[in-house]
C-alpha positions in Angstrom: 36.2 86.3 165.6 38.3 89.1 166.3 40.9 86.2 167.2 40.0 83.9 164.6 41.0 86.0 161.3 44.9 86.6 162.2 44.3 82.6 162.8 42.8 81.9 159.3 45.5 84.2 158.0 48.7 82.5 159.9 47.1 79.5 158.7 47.1 80.1 155.3 50.5 81.8 154.8 52.0 78.6 156.8 50.5 76.4 153.9 51.4 79.0 151.0 55.2 78.3 152.9 54.9 74.6 153.0 53.8 74.0 149.2 56.0 76.9 148.4 59.3 75.1 146.4 62.8 75.8 148.4 65.1 76.7 145.6 68.6 74.8 147.7 65.9 71.6 147.7 64.8 71.8 144.1 68.6 72.2 143.3 69.4 69.6 144.9 66.8 67.3 143.6 67.5 68.4 140.1 71.5 67.8 140.5 70.8 64.3 141.7 68.1 63.2 138.9 70.8 64.6 136.5 73.4 62.3 137.7 70.7 59.2 137.6 69.7 60.3 134.1 73.8 60.2 133.2 74.3 57.1 134.8 71.5 55.6 133.0 72.8 56.8 129.5 75.9 55.6 130.4 75.3 52.1 131.5 72.7 51.9 127.9 75.9 53.3 125.7 77.8 50.7 127.2 75.9 47.6 126.8 74.5 48.6 123.4 78.4 49.3 122.2 79.3 46.2 123.5 76.0 44.1 121.9 76.8 45.9 118.8 79.3 44.0 118.3 79.3 40.5 119.9 77.8 38.5 117.4 80.6 38.3 114.5 83.2 37.5 117.2 81.5 34.5 118.4 84.1 33.0 115.8 87.4 35.4 116.9 89.8 35.8 119.3 90.2 35.3 121.9 87.3 32.9 122.7 88.3 31.0 119.6 91.4 30.7 121.5 90.0 29.5 124.5 87.2 26.7 122.9 89.9 25.2 120.7 92.5 24.8 123.6 89.6 23.2 125.9 88.5 20.8 123.2 92.0 19.4 122.5 92.0 18.6 126.1 88.5 17.2 125.8 89.6 14.8 123.1 93.2 13.9 124.7 95.1 15.8 122.3 98.3 17.3 123.2 97.2 20.8 124.1 100.7 22.6 123.7 102.0 21.3 120.5 98.7 21.1 118.2 99.0 23.5 115.6 96.1 25.6 115.8 95.6 26.8 112.5 93.8 23.5 111.2 91.8 23.4 114.4 90.4 26.6 113.8 89.2 25.4 110.5 87.6 22.6 111.7 85.4 24.3 114.1 84.7 27.4 111.9 86.9 30.1 113.3 88.7 32.9 111.6 92.6 32.5 112.6 94.8 34.9 113.5 98.0 34.2 112.7 100.9 34.7 114.9 100.0 32.6 117.9 100.4 28.7 116.0 99.8 27.1 119.4 97.8 27.0 122.4 99.4 29.4 125.5 96.6 29.5 128.3 97.6 27.7 131.5 96.3 24.3 132.0 94.4 25.2 134.8 92.1 28.0 132.6 92.1 25.5 129.9 90.6 22.5 132.2 88.0 25.1 133.7 87.1 26.4 130.3 86.7 22.6 129.5 83.2 22.7 131.1 81.7 25.0 128.6 83.8 23.9 125.3 81.7 20.6 125.7 78.8 23.4 124.0 78.9 23.5 120.4 80.9 27.1 119.7 78.1 29.5 119.5 76.3 28.2 122.5 79.7 28.2 123.9 80.6 31.9 123.2 76.8 32.9 124.6 77.7 31.0 128.0 81.3 32.3 128.2 79.5 35.6 127.4 77.0 35.2 130.2 79.7 34.5 132.5 81.6 37.5 131.5 78.3 39.6 132.2 78.0 37.8 135.7 81.3 38.8 137.0 81.1 42.2 135.6 77.9 42.1 138.1 79.7 41.0 140.7 82.2 43.9 140.6 79.6 46.4 140.1 77.7 45.0 143.0 80.3 45.0 145.3 82.0 48.3 144.7 78.5 49.6 145.4 77.9 48.2 148.6 81.4 49.0 149.7 81.6 52.5 148.6 77.9 53.0 150.4 78.6 54.8 153.1 80.9 57.7 151.1 78.8 58.2 148.0 75.2 58.9 147.4 73.0 56.5 145.8 73.2 58.8 142.8 77.1 59.2 142.9 77.1 55.2 142.8 74.8 54.7 139.5 77.2 57.0 138.1 80.2 55.5 139.1 78.9 51.9 138.0 77.4 53.7 134.7 80.9 54.5 134.0 82.2 51.4 134.7 80.0 49.8 132.0 81.3 52.3 129.7 84.4 52.1 129.6 87.0 51.4 127.2 88.1 48.1 129.2 84.7 46.6 129.7 84.4 47.3 125.9 87.6 45.6 125.0 87.2 42.8 127.5 83.7 41.9 125.9 84.9 42.3 122.6 87.9 39.7 122.6 86.1 37.5 125.1 88.1 37.6 127.9 88.7 36.2 131.5 90.0 39.2 133.2 86.6 40.4 134.2 86.2 36.8 135.9 89.9 37.5 137.4 88.6 40.9 138.7 85.6 39.3 140.3 87.8 37.0 142.4 90.2 39.4 143.1 87.6 41.6 144.6 86.1 38.9 146.3 89.1 38.0 148.0 89.3 41.4 149.4 85.9 41.2 150.6 86.5 38.5 152.5 89.8 39.8 153.9 87.6 42.5 155.4 84.9 40.1 156.5 88.0 38.5 158.6 87.9 35.5 156.5 91.6 35.7 155.3 92.4 32.1 154.7 89.5 32.2 152.0 91.0 34.9 150.6 93.9 33.8 149.9 92.8 30.4 148.3 90.7 32.7 146.5 93.7 34.6 145.1 96.0 31.6 144.7 92.9 30.0 142.5 93.5 33.5 140.1 96.7 33.2 140.2 96.8 29.6 138.6 94.1 30.7 136.2 96.0 33.6 134.6 99.6 33.6 136.6 99.5 37.6 137.4 97.4 37.4 140.1 100.2 36.2 142.4 101.6 39.3 142.7 99.0 40.3 145.5 99.6 37.1 146.9 102.0 38.1 149.3 99.8 41.3 150.4 97.3 39.1 151.4 99.7 36.7 153.6 101.0 39.8 155.0 97.5 41.0 156.2 96.0 38.2 156.8 96.3 39.5 160.6 98.8 40.7 162.8 99.4 37.2 164.4 102.1 35.1 162.7 100.1 31.6 163.3 97.4 32.5 161.4 99.8 33.9 158.4 101.6 30.8 158.8 98.1 28.9 158.9 97.1 30.8 155.5 100.0 30.2 154.0 99.8 26.3 154.9 96.5 26.4 153.3 97.3 28.2 150.1 100.9 25.8 149.4 98.4 23.1 150.1 95.8 24.2 147.3 98.0 25.1 144.6 99.5 21.1 145.2 95.3 20.4 144.5 95.3 22.4 141.3 99.0 21.3 140.1 97.9 17.3 140.6 94.5 17.9 139.5 95.6 19.5 135.9 98.9 17.1 135.9 102.2 18.1 136.5 103.2 17.3 132.6 101.0 19.8 131.4 102.6 22.7 133.7 105.9 21.3 132.0 104.7 21.8 128.7 103.1 25.0 129.5 106.4 25.9 130.4 108.0 24.5 127.8 106.0 25.2 124.4 103.1 28.0 125.4 105.8 30.3 127.8 107.9 31.0 124.5 105.3 31.8 122.2 103.9 34.5 124.6 107.2 35.9 125.3 107.5 36.3 121.6 104.0 37.6 121.2 104.9 40.2 124.3 108.3 41.2 122.6 107.1 41.7 119.4 103.6 43.8 120.1 104.0 47.8 120.0 100.3 48.4 120.7 97.6 48.1 123.4 99.9 46.7 126.1 100.1 49.5 128.4 102.8 48.1 131.2 106.4 50.1 131.9 108.2 47.0 130.4 106.5 47.6 127.2 107.0 51.3 127.4 110.7 50.7 128.0 111.2 47.9 125.4 109.3 50.2 123.0 111.5 53.1 124.0 114.2 51.9 123.3 113.0 50.0 120.0 111.5 53.3 118.1 115.2 54.2 118.2 116.0 51.3 116.1 113.4 51.9 114.0 111.0 49.2 115.5 113.7 46.7 113.2 112.0 43.5 114.1 116.2 42.2 113.4 117.7 44.2 116.4 119.8 42.0 118.2 118.9 44.5 121.6 116.0 43.7 121.3 115.6 40.7 124.0 117.8 42.2 126.6 115.7 45.4 127.0 113.0 42.4 127.0 114.6 41.9 130.1 115.3 45.5 131.2 111.9 46.3 131.2 110.7 43.2 133.0 113.3 44.1 135.7 111.8 47.8 136.0 108.5 46.2 136.4 109.1 44.5 139.2 111.0 46.9 140.9 108.0 49.1 140.8 105.8 46.4 142.2 108.4 46.1 145.3 108.2 49.7 145.7 104.4 49.9 146.2 105.0 47.4 148.8 107.8 48.7 150.2 106.0 52.1 150.7 102.7 50.0 152.0 104.8 48.3 154.7 107.1 51.0 155.5 103.9 53.4 156.4 101.6 50.8 157.5 103.8 48.2 159.4 102.1 48.8 162.2 98.8 46.7 162.2 96.1 49.6 163.3 97.5 52.3 161.6 97.2 50.4 158.1 94.9 51.8 155.3 94.0 48.7 153.6 91.9 49.9 151.1 94.6 52.2 150.1 97.3 49.7 150.2 94.7 47.1 147.7 93.9 49.4 145.0 97.5 50.8 145.1 99.0 47.1 144.7 96.6 46.6 142.0 97.5 49.5 139.9 101.4 49.1 140.6 100.8 44.9 139.1 99.2 46.0 136.3 102.1 48.8 135.5 104.9 46.4 136.6 103.8 43.3 134.4 105.2 42.5 131.3 101.9 41.6 129.7 98.6 43.9 130.6 96.5 44.8 127.1 93.8 46.9 127.7 91.0 44.7 128.8 93.2 43.7 131.8 92.1 47.0 133.4 88.7 46.0 133.9 90.4 45.4 137.2 90.7 49.1 138.1 86.8 48.9 138.3 86.8 49.1 142.4 90.2 50.6 142.6 88.3 53.5 140.6 85.6 54.1 142.9 87.3 54.5 145.7 89.1 57.2 144.5 86.0 58.6 143.7 84.8 58.2 147.3 88.2 59.6 148.6 87.8 62.7 146.7 84.3 62.8 147.7 85.0 62.6 150.9 88.1 65.1 150.8 87.2 67.2 147.6 89.6 69.8 146.0 90.0 70.9 142.8 93.5 69.7 142.3 92.4 66.3 143.1 89.3 66.1 141.2 90.9 67.2 138.2 93.7 64.6 138.3 91.9 61.8 139.0 89.2 62.7 135.9 92.5 63.2 133.6 93.2 60.0 134.9 90.3 58.0 134.4 90.1 59.9 131.2 94.0 58.8 129.8 92.8 54.8 131.0 89.8 55.4 128.2 92.4 56.4 125.6 92.3 52.7 124.3 92.3 53.7 120.4 95.1 53.8 117.5 97.4 56.3 116.4 98.1 56.6 112.7 100.7 59.3 113.1 104.2 57.8 112.8 105.9 60.6 114.8 103.4 60.5 117.6 102.7 56.6 117.6 104.8 55.8 120.5 104.3 58.4 122.8 100.6 58.7 122.3 99.9 54.9 122.2 100.6 54.4 125.9 98.5 57.1 127.4 96.2 54.4 129.1 99.9 53.5 131.2 100.0 57.4 132.1 96.4 57.2 133.3 97.7 54.5 135.6 100.3 55.8 137.2 98.8 58.7 137.4 96.3 56.6 139.3 99.0 55.2 141.3 100.4 58.7 142.5 96.9 59.5 144.0 96.6 56.2 145.9 100.1 56.8 147.1 99.4 60.3 148.2 96.3 59.1 149.9 98.2 56.4 151.8 100.8 59.3 152.8 97.9 61.4 153.9 96.3 58.2 156.0 99.6 57.4 158.1 99.5 59.0 161.2 101.9 62.0 162.0 104.7 61.9 164.6 103.7 64.3 167.4 105.6 67.5 167.2 108.6 67.9 169.2 108.6 70.1 172.3 111.4 72.7 173.0 112.2 73.2 176.9 111.6 77.1 177.5 113.0 78.4 180.9 111.0 79.6 183.2 111.5 83.7 183.5 113.7 84.4 186.5 
């Protein structure tokens, strides 16, 4: 009996210790639930914010522009010379002045025609569904490709933040196609990771024929297709054959009309834009234009548009040069960082990247968060957080003397994010062995 009592005491003590909560475990559980709650709040905010704006947008641009252009194609009318205003009135849309005729590439007009066969309201909700599916794909792939570096709760927060972001809101507000482009770019990157570079190149080529600017990523996909030149040439041949097929299917004459009629309209629109175009060329042009009081009759405006375009192209070239210089040895290349950097450089360097184009940054932003989580420092975290805040500052600023400086806050955030990727590429590069110095043996 004397031995049973102490054993009973020990058993009771063990039970009490097992039932007593460990403060560290409780703190970690509380932290995880806080992340989950914040993620759900952000996701709900994003859904409600977008859903509350959608019904009135069914009769406005850019959905109206897409719909009218594709209806003209379906009825056999001249897509790029037919005035849009009468067509807007015919279909019950609100006409927005400034774009007199259709400006979308022929392939995008043809793809959207599969939705334009529906009545306008039904077509609007079908297009919204495609936008939603595209966003869902971006979130799913982002979740999967960061799973080894971020906890489930952190990934939920990242996805919730993307859903609540300003680019996603403005994308649904304008019923744009950049979410579809973002999904195609990310799918191409995933195929490249999975050892199917030819499919990746075909996807990027398809995205380029839809919206032109993704062609700036095609050299990277061809270059990183394989260390073998045979595979690179194979991918190039498949891409050219696929591209010729798209041109034949849409009609060479349609592309001629697009170049002759639509491109000049877009050039005028971009040259006159003072807001919401967050690119380096736009910044350069508006910096020069602001000196002349934004006078639309200023003779030097078009020259500065060209100068800005050259500077933007130089920025993209610089990003490619950095990737080549650091990752020219195949085994040492950080493909993930190169892909993220070139996405950021593409958006910063093209002449036209409205706020909704920034949905392409969803995956690169998640990768940046994962990199900071792997190697956390206060400086890296503050820099990345500041860039995210600036990327979402897509609003109008009424102050005349601050208007130009603050209207490009998202561009500053984009450049900060690009600088982050540059630093990551440099940090991931193998360091050369330190030189050794011969020390003579003591006599």
